[in-house]
C-alpha positions in Angstrom: 103.0 -106.6 9.3 103.6 -104.9 6.0 103.4 -101.1 6.1 103.0 -99.4 2.7 104.3 -95.9 2.5 102.6 -93.9 -0.3 102.1 -90.2 -0.9 98.4 -90.8 -1.8 95.7 -90.4 0.8 94.1 -93.8 0.2 91.4 -93.4 2.9 90.1 -90.2 1.1 89.9 -91.9 -2.3 88.2 -95.0 -0.9 85.6 -93.0 0.8 85.0 -90.8 -2.2 83.2 -93.7 -3.9 83.4 -93.1 -7.5 80.6 -94.7 -9.5 79.6 -95.1 -13.1 77.5 -92.1 -14.1 79.4 -89.7 -12.0 80.8 -86.5 -13.6 84.2 -86.1 -12.2 87.0 -83.5 -12.5 90.6 -85.1 -12.3 93.5 -82.9 -11.5 96.5 -84.6 -12.9 100.1 -83.5 -12.4 102.0 -83.0 -15.6 105.8 -82.4 -15.8 106.9 -80.2 -18.7 110.5 -78.8 -19.1 111.2 -79.5 -15.5 108.1 -77.7 -14.2 105.1 -79.4 -12.7 101.5 -78.1 -13.5 98.0 -79.3 -12.9 95.9 -80.4 -15.9 92.2 -80.8 -15.4 90.2 -83.6 -17.2 86.5 -83.4 -16.7 84.1 -86.1 -17.9 81.7 -88.8 -17.3 82.8 -92.0 -15.5 82.0 -94.9 -17.8 83.5 -97.8 -15.6 85.1 -98.6 -12.4 87.2 -101.7 -12.1 88.6 -103.6 -9.3 86.6 -101.7 -6.6 88.8 -100.2 -4.1 91.8 -102.5 -4.1 95.3 -101.5 -5.0 94.9 -101.9 -8.7 91.5 -100.2 -9.0 90.9 -98.1 -12.1 88.1 -95.9 -13.4 87.5 -94.7 -17.0 86.6 -91.2 -17.8 85.1 -89.9 -21.2 85.1 -86.3 -22.2 84.4 -84.5 -25.4 87.1 -82.2 -26.5 86.7 -80.1 -29.7 84.0 -82.5 -30.9 86.2 -85.5 -30.4 85.5 -88.2 -27.7 88.4 -88.8 -25.4 88.7 -91.5 -22.8 91.3 -91.8 -20.1 91.8 -94.7 -17.7 93.0 -93.5 -14.3 94.5 -95.6 -11.6 92.5 -94.7 -8.4 95.6 -94.6 -6.1 98.1 -93.1 -8.6 100.3 -90.3 -7.1 100.1 -88.5 -10.4 96.5 -87.6 -9.7 96.5 -84.6 -7.3 92.8 -84.4 -6.7 89.5 -85.9 -7.7 86.2 -83.9 -7.6 82.8 -85.4 -8.1 80.8 -82.5 -9.7 77.6 -84.4 -10.5 76.0 -87.7 -9.5 73.6 -89.4 -11.9 71.5 -92.4 -11.2 72.4 -95.1 -13.7 71.2 -98.7 -14.1 74.4 -100.2 -15.6 77.6 -101.0 -14.0 79.5 -100.1 -17.4 78.4 -97.3 -19.5 80.1 -98.3 -22.7 76.9 -97.8 -24.7 77.5 -94.1 -24.4 80.1 -94.4 -27.1 77.6 -95.7 -29.7 75.0 -93.3 -28.4 77.2 -90.3 -29.1 78.3 -91.6 -32.6 74.5 -92.0 -33.5 73.8 -88.5 -32.5 76.7 -87.2 -34.6 75.5 -89.2 -37.6 72.0 -87.9 -37.2 73.3 -84.4 -37.2 75.4 -85.1 -40.3 72.4 -86.5 -42.1 70.6 -83.1 -41.5 73.6 -81.1 -43.1 73.6 -80.3 -46.6 76.6 -80.6 -49.0 77.8 -77.2 -50.2 80.4 -76.5 -52.7 81.5 -72.9 -52.2 84.9 -71.3 -52.4 86.2 -67.8 -52.1 86.5 -67.4 -55.8 82.7 -67.6 -56.1 82.4 -64.2 -54.3 85.4 -62.5 -55.8 84.3 -59.3 -57.4 85.8 -58.0 -60.7 88.1 -55.0 -60.2 86.6 -51.7 -61.0 88.4 -48.8 -62.6 89.6 -46.2 -60.1 87.5 -43.4 -61.4 84.2 -45.4 -60.6 85.5 -46.2 -57.2 86.3 -42.5 -56.5 82.8 -41.5 -57.5 81.3 -44.1 -55.2 83.4 -42.7 -52.3 82.1 -39.2 -53.1 78.6 -40.3 -53.1 79.2 -41.8 -49.7 80.6 -38.6 -48.4 77.5 -36.7 -49.7 75.2 -39.0 -47.8 77.1 -38.6 -44.5 76.9 -34.7 -44.9 73.0 -34.7 -45.2 72.5 -36.4 -41.9 69.8 -34.6 -39.8 70.3 -33.5 -36.1 67.6 -34.6 -33.7 65.8 -32.0 -31.7 67.3 -31.2 -28.3 70.8 -32.1 -29.6 73.4 -29.4 -28.7 75.5 -30.0 -31.8 78.4 -31.4 -29.8 79.8 -34.8 -31.2 80.8 -37.2 -28.6 83.5 -39.8 -29.1 80.8 -42.6 -28.8 78.9 -41.0 -31.7 82.1 -40.8 -33.8 82.9 -44.4 -33.2 79.3 -45.4 -34.1 79.4 -43.5 -37.3 82.8 -44.9 -38.4 81.5 -48.5 -37.8 78.4 -47.6 -39.9 80.6 -46.4 -42.8 82.8 -49.5 -42.6 79.7 -51.7 -42.8 78.5 -49.7 -45.9 81.8 -50.0 -47.5 82.0 -53.8 -46.9 78.5 -54.3 -48.5 79.3 -52.1 -51.4 
Protein backbone atom coordinates (compact mmCIF):
# COMPACT_ATOMS: atom_id res chain seq x y z
CA UNK A 1 0.00 0.00 0.00
CA UNK A 2 1.41 3.37 -1.06
CA UNK A 3 1.26 6.06 1.63
CA UNK A 4 1.60 9.64 0.44
CA UNK A 5 3.08 12.17 2.85
CA UNK A 6 2.05 15.71 2.03
CA UNK A 7 1.80 18.95 4.05
CA UNK A 8 -1.61 19.65 2.47
CA UNK A 9 -4.84 18.68 4.23
CA UNK A 10 -6.29 16.85 1.24
CA UNK A 11 -9.56 15.90 2.93
CA UNK A 12 -10.35 19.55 3.72
CA UNK A 13 -9.73 20.69 0.15
CA UNK A 14 -11.75 17.81 -1.27
CA UNK A 15 -14.70 18.54 1.03
CA UNK A 16 -14.52 22.26 0.20
CA UNK A 17 -16.15 21.53 -3.16
CA UNK A 18 -15.02 24.47 -5.26
CA UNK A 19 -17.39 25.01 -8.20
CA UNK A 20 -17.52 27.45 -11.12
CA UNK A 21 -19.35 30.60 -10.08
CA UNK A 22 -17.85 30.65 -6.58
CA UNK A 23 -16.05 33.75 -5.42
CA UNK A 24 -12.97 32.52 -3.60
CA UNK A 25 -10.13 34.05 -1.62
CA UNK A 26 -6.88 32.11 -2.09
CA UNK A 27 -4.11 32.74 0.45
CA UNK A 28 -0.84 31.95 -1.32
CA UNK A 29 2.61 31.72 0.30
CA UNK A 30 5.12 34.01 -1.39
CA UNK A 31 8.85 33.94 -0.58
CA UNK A 32 10.67 37.28 -0.98
CA UNK A 33 14.19 37.93 0.24
CA UNK A 34 14.13 34.87 2.45
CA UNK A 35 10.87 35.84 4.15
CA UNK A 36 7.55 34.10 3.61
CA UNK A 37 4.36 36.14 3.49
CA UNK A 38 0.76 35.47 2.50
CA UNK A 39 -0.67 37.06 -0.62
CA UNK A 40 -4.43 37.03 -1.10
CA UNK A 41 -5.98 36.59 -4.55
CA UNK A 42 -9.77 37.01 -4.62
CA UNK A 43 -11.87 36.38 -7.67
CA UNK A 44 -14.44 34.33 -9.54
CA UNK A 45 -13.84 30.65 -10.26
CA UNK A 46 -14.17 30.18 -14.03
CA UNK A 47 -13.32 26.50 -14.25
CA UNK A 48 -12.48 23.44 -12.19
CA UNK A 49 -10.56 20.75 -14.03
CA UNK A 50 -9.88 17.12 -13.11
CA UNK A 51 -12.37 17.07 -10.22
CA UNK A 52 -10.71 16.12 -6.95
CA UNK A 53 -7.87 13.92 -8.23
CA UNK A 54 -4.18 14.62 -7.59
CA UNK A 55 -3.76 16.95 -10.59
CA UNK A 56 -6.94 18.97 -10.01
CA UNK A 57 -6.79 22.69 -10.84
CA UNK A 58 -9.13 25.65 -10.63
CA UNK A 59 -8.98 28.93 -12.55
CA UNK A 60 -9.70 32.20 -10.73
CA UNK A 61 -10.31 35.54 -12.48
CA UNK A 62 -9.99 38.89 -10.72
CA UNK A 63 -9.95 42.48 -11.92
CA UNK A 64 -7.00 44.46 -10.58
CA UNK A 65 -6.53 48.12 -11.46
CA UNK A 66 -8.99 47.71 -14.34
CA UNK A 67 -7.12 44.75 -15.82
CA UNK A 68 -8.46 41.19 -15.81
CA UNK A 69 -6.03 38.72 -14.22
CA UNK A 70 -6.46 34.95 -14.27
CA UNK A 71 -4.50 32.45 -12.19
CA UNK A 72 -4.62 28.68 -12.37
CA UNK A 73 -4.11 27.09 -8.97
CA UNK A 74 -3.41 23.41 -8.32
CA UNK A 75 -6.00 22.29 -5.77
CA UNK A 76 -3.53 20.39 -3.58
CA UNK A 77 -0.55 22.74 -3.91
CA UNK A 78 1.45 23.23 -0.69
CA UNK A 79 2.02 26.85 -1.79
CA UNK A 80 -1.67 27.55 -1.08
CA UNK A 81 -2.10 28.18 2.63
CA UNK A 82 -5.88 28.54 2.73
CA UNK A 83 -8.88 28.68 0.38
CA UNK A 84 -12.03 30.54 1.45
CA UNK A 85 -15.30 30.53 -0.44
CA UNK A 86 -16.82 33.98 0.12
CA UNK A 87 -19.83 33.73 -2.20
CA UNK A 88 -21.61 30.93 -4.04
CA UNK A 89 -23.51 31.69 -7.22
CA UNK A 90 -25.79 29.40 -9.14
CA UNK A 91 -24.47 29.01 -12.69
CA UNK A 92 -25.70 26.92 -15.59
CA UNK A 93 -22.31 26.26 -17.19
CA UNK A 94 -19.36 24.08 -16.20
CA UNK A 95 -16.84 26.56 -17.63
CA UNK A 96 -17.45 30.31 -17.40
CA UNK A 97 -15.02 31.39 -20.11
CA UNK A 98 -17.70 33.64 -21.64
CA UNK A 99 -17.12 36.04 -18.73
CA UNK A 100 -13.93 37.20 -20.47
CA UNK A 101 -15.83 38.42 -23.53
CA UNK A 102 -18.64 39.83 -21.42
CA UNK A 103 -16.23 42.05 -19.47
CA UNK A 104 -14.52 43.16 -22.69
CA UNK A 105 -17.91 44.09 -24.17
CA UNK A 106 -18.77 46.20 -21.10
CA UNK A 107 -15.45 48.04 -21.32
CA UNK A 108 -15.99 48.73 -25.03
CA UNK A 109 -19.48 50.03 -24.26
CA UNK A 110 -18.07 52.39 -21.63
CA UNK A 111 -15.38 53.61 -24.04
CA UNK A 112 -18.04 54.32 -26.64
CA UNK A 113 -19.74 56.72 -24.22
CA UNK A 114 -16.49 58.58 -23.50
CA UNK A 115 -15.57 61.63 -25.49
CA UNK A 116 -12.17 62.40 -26.93
CA UNK A 117 -10.77 65.52 -25.30
CA UNK A 118 -7.56 67.27 -26.20
CA UNK A 119 -6.57 69.31 -23.15
CA UNK A 120 -3.20 70.07 -21.67
CA UNK A 121 -1.84 72.11 -18.80
CA UNK A 122 -0.71 74.85 -21.18
CA UNK A 123 -4.36 75.59 -22.04
CA UNK A 124 -4.99 76.77 -18.48
CA UNK A 125 -1.72 78.61 -17.95
CA UNK A 126 -2.31 82.21 -16.98
CA UNK A 127 -0.16 85.06 -18.15
CA UNK A 128 2.13 86.45 -15.47
CA UNK A 129 0.87 89.71 -13.97
CA UNK A 130 3.14 92.51 -12.76
CA UNK A 131 3.81 92.45 -9.00
CA UNK A 132 2.02 95.79 -8.39
CA UNK A 133 -1.29 94.39 -9.66
CA UNK A 134 -0.84 91.21 -7.60
CA UNK A 135 -0.16 93.28 -4.44
CA UNK A 136 -3.34 95.33 -5.00
CA UNK A 137 -5.37 92.12 -5.30
CA UNK A 138 -3.96 90.87 -1.99
CA UNK A 139 -4.82 94.20 -0.28
CA UNK A 140 -8.39 93.95 -1.63
CA UNK A 141 -8.71 90.43 -0.17
CA UNK A 142 -7.48 91.67 3.21
CA UNK A 143 -10.12 94.40 3.23
CA UNK A 144 -12.86 91.85 2.53
CA UNK A 145 -11.66 89.72 5.43
CA UNK A 146 -11.66 92.69 7.80
CA UNK A 147 -15.30 93.58 7.00
CA UNK A 148 -16.74 90.20 8.15
CA UNK A 149 -19.73 90.52 10.49
CA UNK A 150 -20.02 88.86 13.89
CA UNK A 151 -23.22 86.84 14.48
CA UNK A 152 -25.42 87.67 17.47
CA UNK A 153 -24.58 85.78 20.63
CA UNK A 154 -20.92 85.44 19.65
CA UNK A 155 -18.53 86.26 22.47
CA UNK A 156 -15.88 87.51 20.11
CA UNK A 157 -13.44 84.73 20.96
CA UNK A 158 -11.99 83.00 17.92
CA UNK A 159 -11.53 79.23 18.18
CA UNK A 160 -8.86 77.26 16.34
CA UNK A 161 -11.59 75.63 14.22
CA UNK A 162 -12.80 79.01 13.03
CA UNK A 163 -9.25 80.08 12.18
CA UNK A 164 -8.67 76.89 10.18
CA UNK A 165 -11.98 77.33 8.33
CA UNK A 166 -11.15 80.95 7.49
CA UNK A 167 -7.69 79.99 6.23
CA UNK A 168 -9.14 77.28 3.98
CA UNK A 169 -11.67 79.80 2.55
CA UNK A 170 -8.86 82.26 1.81
CA UNK A 171 -6.82 79.55 0.10
CA UNK A 172 -9.80 78.64 -2.09
CA UNK A 173 -10.30 82.29 -3.03
CA UNK A 174 -6.62 82.63 -3.92
CA UNK A 175 -6.76 79.49 -6.09
CA UNK A 176 -9.84 80.76 -7.93
CA UNK A 177 -8.34 84.21 -8.52
